[in-house]
Each structure stands twice: as C-alpha cells, then as structure tokens.
N, C-alpha and C positions, 0 to 999 in steps of 0.2 A: 743516339745523335740523329734523329730526325732519317734514321734509315739508311745511313750511311755505315758500313763496317768497315771500319779501322784497325789494321793489324795492332799488336799491342806495344810494337815499337815500332817509330818511325826512324828510316834512315835516311844519311844526308848525303843523296848520289847527287855525283856533278849533274847541272843543269836540269835539278828539280827542284831547288830551292828556292822561294817568290818573294822579293821585300818589297813592301807597300812606299809606291813612291809617287802617285797622282790618284787625286780624290774626286772622284765627279761630286757636286752640287748642284741640287737642282733648284731651280729659282724663279718667284715668276717675273721678277724685272733684273736677267742681267746684266745689266748697265748698274743701277742700282747694286746689285751685292759685289760688283765689279770694285767699283769707286769706293766701296764700304771696305771691304781689305784692302783694296789699296791704301785709301786715308786712317786705318788703324795699325794696318799691321806691315805696311811696309811693302808690300806684292805689288811685282812689275805687270800689267796688264796686256796681255799678246791676243791679241786676234786678227784672223784671216778671213777675207770676205767669204773663201767657199769652203769654208769650216762653220759648223751649229755651234762647235767649243770654245766658249773664250778659257784661253787658259792664265793663270794667275802664278809669276814665279816670285818663289820668296826672294829676297835679297842675301838672306844668309845661306840660303841651301836648303834642303828640308824637301818635301812631297810639296808637288805639281798639285793645285787647286784647280780643278775642270768644272767650268760652269755651263751648264746645259738648261735650256728654257722647260720651264714643267712645262707638263701636259694641264689641262684646266681638272682633268680628275685627279691629279695627284696631291697627295693631303702631305703638307709641308710641316716642319717645325716638330718632325719626331723626335725623339729621345732617347732612342738607341743606339746613336752614335754622335759622341762629341768631339768635335776640334780642339787639341791642344795643345798651346803655340806654349814655346819655350822661348824664356824669359828670366835672366837672373837676377830683376829683381822688381819682384811684383804689384809692392806698394807705387813702387816710381813708376812702371806701365800704368797701374792703373788711373796715375794720379792725371799723368799725361793724357792717357784716351778720355777723363771726364773732361778735360778743358777743351778735347775737340767734340765732347758730345755725346761719348760711349759710357755709359757707366754701366760698369762691375758692379755686383757682390761683396758681401763680406771679405777678407780673408780667412782663409781658413789655415791654419796649419797643422801640418801631417807629419809623418814620421821622417824630418830633418828636412823640412822645406813646407813652401806655401802655395797654394793655388787662389785663384777666382774666378768666378761666371758672368757671365754674359749672353745674351742672343743675339744673332745676327738680323737684318732685316727680314727673311724669312722666317724668324722662329727657330732656327740651327741653336742649339746650344755650341759656346766656345768655354774655353778653359785657358787660363792664361798660369802657368805654371813654374816655379824653379826647380822642378824636381831632378833635369836632366842636370843644376850642378850641383845637389846635394853630393855631400860624401859619403865614400861607400866605405 
C-alpha cells in the first residue's frame, strides 16, 4: 500500500478512530458551487469574511461540504471521488432535480437499492442513492 507498512490487525483504541464529517471540494467559482449544492441538495451556505472556506451544512445531517477556490493549475472533475447523497426515493428526487435543471443519468438497480449519477458545475461526480434505506 504505497510504502505504508500496516499491521495485520488494526485495533480500535480509544481516541484513535476518526470519522469523515467534512469534505473539501475545490471549485473554480465558489459562489456558483455553493448555489448549486444549496439549490439542488438543500445545503445551508455559511461564509465568514475572514475564512477562505465556504461551508455547506446539510439540512438533514451528514457530512459538511467545504468549498475552496481552486488554483489555476488544479485539474477539476476527477472521478477518483464521488459524492453520494442519501435519498429515500431516487426517481422522485431525480424528477424534482430535472424540473430545477439538473439532469441525472439512468436509474440503476443494485442489490436492493437504486442510484443515479450526475455532475456538479466543476465536473465532479455526484450520485443520489437509496442504499442507506435498503433493508439489511
């Protein structure tokens, strides 16, 4: 694994584990990206005049998105990471987004859930998925 030696077993020591609660997205135009995520996904936009980060707070809980102005040399729209938004009803969300102007691709049926893909204004991959709501 890229020169990192990991032990065969990794313990769950107190104070060692970490969760993902914030994701930084580099954007050409932070205001356009903030408006996009607020309009289509219901995020509340939080800005502070002295901070270079615009924070997007989800209305229904989950990870915060942190928008950071991309440098001129940064390549955007990589597909190594995809943001997945949990929705109970993929077809209904897709239809609502289409009425607002965001086109998702075909709805795919997986192992007990559905998903559909789209792109944000910077070409970053997005997905709406009902996986979180599937029966286990």
